[in-house]
C-alpha positions as CSV (number, residue, x, y, z in Angstrom):
1,X,-22.0,-18.9,-3.1
2,X,-21.2,-21.9,-1.0
3,X,-17.7,-23.2,-0.4
4,X,-15.8,-21.8,-3.4
5,X,-12.4,-21.5,-1.7
6,X,-9.1,-22.9,-2.9
7,X,-10.0,-26.4,-2.0
8,X,-13.7,-26.1,-2.3
9,X,-15.5,-29.2,-3.4
10,X,-19.0,-30.5,-3.9
11,X,-20.6,-33.5,-5.6
12,X,-19.7,-32.1,-9.0
13,X,-15.9,-31.8,-8.4
14,X,-13.4,-29.3,-6.9
15,X,-12.6,-25.7,-7.5
16,X,-9.0,-24.5,-7.3
17,X,-8.1,-20.8,-7.7
18,X,-4.4,-20.1,-8.5
19,X,-2.4,-17.6,-6.5
20,X,-1.8,-15.8,-9.9
21,X,-5.6,-15.2,-10.3
22,X,-5.9,-13.9,-6.7
23,X,-2.8,-11.6,-7.3
24,X,-4.4,-10.2,-10.5
25,X,-7.7,-9.5,-8.7
26,X,-5.8,-7.8,-5.8
27,X,-3.6,-5.7,-8.2
28,X,-6.6,-4.4,-10.2
29,X,-8.6,-3.6,-7.1
30,X,-5.6,-1.7,-5.6
31,X,-5.1,0.3,-8.8
32,X,-8.7,1.6,-8.6
33,X,-8.0,3.3,-5.3
34,X,-7.4,7.1,-5.6
35,X,-3.8,8.0,-4.5
36,X,-2.3,4.8,-5.9
37,X,0.2,5.6,-8.7
38,X,1.1,2.0,-9.4
39,X,2.4,-1.3,-8.2
40,X,6.0,-1.8,-7.5
41,X,8.1,-4.6,-8.8
42,X,10.9,-3.9,-6.4
43,X,13.7,-1.4,-5.9
44,X,16.1,-1.0,-8.8
45,X,19.1,1.3,-8.1
46,X,17.4,2.8,-5.0
47,X,14.3,3.8,-7.0
48,X,11.0,1.9,-6.9
49,X,10.3,0.4,-10.3
50,X,6.7,1.0,-11.3
51,X,4.9,-1.8,-13.1
52,X,2.5,-1.4,-16.1
53,X,-1.0,-2.7,-16.0
54,X,0.0,-6.0,-17.6
55,X,2.4,-6.8,-14.8
56,X,0.3,-5.9,-11.8
57,X,0.5,-9.3,-10.2
58,X,4.3,-8.9,-9.8
59,X,3.6,-6.2,-7.2
60,X,1.5,-8.6,-5.2
61,X,2.5,-11.6,-3.0
62,X,-0.2,-14.0,-2.2
63,X,-0.5,-17.0,0.1
64,X,-3.6,-19.1,-0.5
65,X,-4.8,-21.9,1.7
66,X,-7.9,-24.1,1.5
67,X,-10.3,-21.3,2.5
68,X,-8.1,-18.3,3.4
69,X,-5.8,-15.9,1.7
70,X,-3.1,-13.4,2.8
71,X,-2.0,-10.6,0.5
72,X,1.1,-8.4,0.4
73,X,0.9,-5.4,-1.9
74,X,3.9,-3.3,-3.0
75,X,2.6,0.2,-3.8
76,X,3.8,3.5,-5.2
77,X,1.6,6.4,-4.0
78,X,0.9,9.8,-5.6
79,X,2.7,12.7,-3.9
80,X,0.4,14.6,-1.6
81,X,-2.0,11.8,-0.7
82,X,-2.7,10.7,2.8
83,X,-0.8,7.4,3.0
84,X,-2.7,5.9,6.0
85,X,-6.1,6.7,4.3
86,X,-4.9,5.3,0.9
87,X,-3.6,2.1,2.7
88,X,-6.9,1.6,4.5
89,X,-8.9,2.1,1.2
90,X,-6.6,-0.5,-0.5
91,X,-7.1,-3.0,2.2
92,X,-10.9,-2.6,2.1
93,X,-11.2,-2.7,-1.7
94,X,-8.8,-5.7,-2.1
95,X,-10.4,-7.7,0.7
96,X,-13.9,-7.1,-0.8
97,X,-12.8,-7.9,-4.4
98,X,-11.1,-11.2,-3.5
99,X,-13.8,-12.4,-1.1
100,X,-16.6,-11.5,-3.6
101,X,-14.9,-13.1,-6.6
102,X,-13.3,-16.2,-5.1
103,X,-15.2,-17.0,-1.9
104,X,-11.8,-17.1,0.0
105,X,-11.6,-15.4,3.4
106,X,-9.0,-12.7,3.3
107,X,-7.2,-12.8,6.7
108,X,-4.8,-10.0,6.0
109,X,-3.8,-7.4,3.4
110,X,-0.4,-5.9,4.1
111,X,0.6,-2.7,2.4
112,X,4.2,-1.9,1.6
113,X,4.8,1.6,0.4
114,X,7.8,1.4,-2.0
115,X,7.8,4.9,-3.4
116,X,6.1,8.2,-4.2
117,X,5.2,9.3,-7.7
118,X,6.0,13.0,-8.2
119,X,5.6,13.1,-12.0
120,X,2.3,15.0,-11.8
121,X,3.9,17.7,-9.5
122,X,6.8,18.1,-11.9
123,X,4.5,18.3,-14.9
124,X,2.3,20.9,-13.2
125,X,5.4,23.0,-12.2
126,X,6.9,22.8,-15.7
127,X,3.5,23.8,-17.3
128,X,3.3,26.8,-15.0
129,X,6.8,27.7,-15.9
130,X,6.1,27.5,-19.7
131,X,3.0,29.6,-19.2
132,X,5.1,32.3,-17.5
133,X,7.7,32.2,-20.3
134,X,5.0,32.9,-23.0
């Protein structure tokens, strides 16, 4: 692939990859990990705000240098998942996706767990309750 990092150059010109592009790649890769309910855009009124797929990059903070990148992801996990395992899987998947697609060396992927999604649990409980009522 050659030197395709942020400041990569050759006799044809230079290649610059914006932080927004790296953030989108990281967000999509993170969302593919089982146990990830969504990306968080911050805490609103004490509750983690879950972002839709179109705003994934808002839950990602990226620092891109000439050949390296550091990523911070703000995640909401599914209730009942093993958070250390999910975090490790996110780190591996995000690192691989960014390095494969951009050629940048990912030096760190920091995971910030902002909340737990319990909607599926509540839906399951209410479905069981409705089944009992019938």
